N, C-alpha and C positions, 0 to 999 in steps of 0.2 A: 409457506412463501408462495405466491403467484411466480410460475415459470417464466412470464415473461420479464418481471420486476429482475428474476436472478439473473436471465440472458442479457437482459440491456445493463445490469452492473458489472456481469463478466465482460462484454464488449467494452464497456468503458473503462474497466481497468486494464484489460490488455492494452488497449490503445494507448494508455497511457503508460505502462508500463515499455512498449516499442517507443513511446517520444522519448522517455529518460533514457532510456538504451543510447537510441541516436544522438540525444544531446551529449550524453557521457562519450559517445565515442567520438563525435564529431566537432562538436561546437565547445564542448568544456574545455579542451585542452588549450585552445585559442584565447579562450577568457582568462583561462587560470593565468597565464604568462601575465597579465597586466595587473596580478594582484601581489599586495605584500605577503612576506611569510605568514605573520598570523591570518589573513585572510586566506591563504590556500589551505593551512590548518583547519581553517573553520568549513573551507568548500568540500574538504576530505569528510568531516564530519557529517555535514548534511547531506553528501555523496550516499554515505552508509547508511544514515537516516533512511533516506528517500529510497534506497534498494531494498533494506530492510522492510521498510512499510508495505512496500509494492508486493515484496515477497510473499509477506505474511497474509496481505490480502488475498492473492491470487491463489494461494495454498487453503486459504478458508474458501473461496468460491470452487474452484476446484472439487472441494470435498463435499460441496452441497450439491454439486453438479452431479457426483456418484451417487449420492443419495436420492436426489431428484429421479435418476436413471434406474435405481434399484439396484444398483452395485456395490452396494455395503447399507449395513442395517445399523443405523446409529446407535449409539449406548451413550452411558455417562463418560466413559474412557474416549470415546471417538470424539464426543464434544469438548473434552478437556485437552485432547491433543491439537485441536484447531482453533482454541478459543485465542480470541485477539486482548492481548493485554491493555490495558488503558494506559496504563504507567509505564510499557514499555518503549522499547525503541520509537515502535511505530506512533507513538504519540509526543507532541509537540515539533518546533522548529525553530531554528533561529536565523531565518534567511536575510537578515539586516546588513546592509551592505553587500549583498552577495551580488552577480549579474542579475538581472530582472528575467530570462529566463529558466535560471535557477530558482529566483523566488517564486516563479509562478510553478513549476512543478512541485516543490515541496507545499504551498497550499493548496494546489488540487490534490495532491496525495494526502494529504491531511484530512481535507475534507471528506474525501472517498474514504480512507480510515474511519471516520466517525460515522459514516452512512451504514458503511459494512457492520462497524460493531453494533449498530443497533439491529440491524438483522440477526446478527448472533445473538444479541440478548432476546430478540423475539423466539429466535428457535429453540433457544433453553429454557426459554418460559412454557413453551408447546411439548416440551420433552417431558417436564417434570410434573 
């Protein structure tokens, strides 16, 4: 994988992670007060999905940076440890009827998840 692609994707993921953290820390509590009990529960579920997805993405990208820098030698176990599960918590979202900022974070993180999954598939094809 070209180093510039890995760097750009890492930078994008890190910026989105910081943006999500700031949203959850500062804006989300105020927006949550205006939601019904069911909508608050949905917000909790989607916030968990968002943070889990971003953590998985960052772990995968950091593992690839370690490989690129020669810090680790990848093998099958290495690939499996950082595999992005297409059906796991990182896939999908239900942002309907949530605040627009949360919907936006969910959509962008899911798009990034799918792009990083494609990169993961390319790495796996090269390794086999």
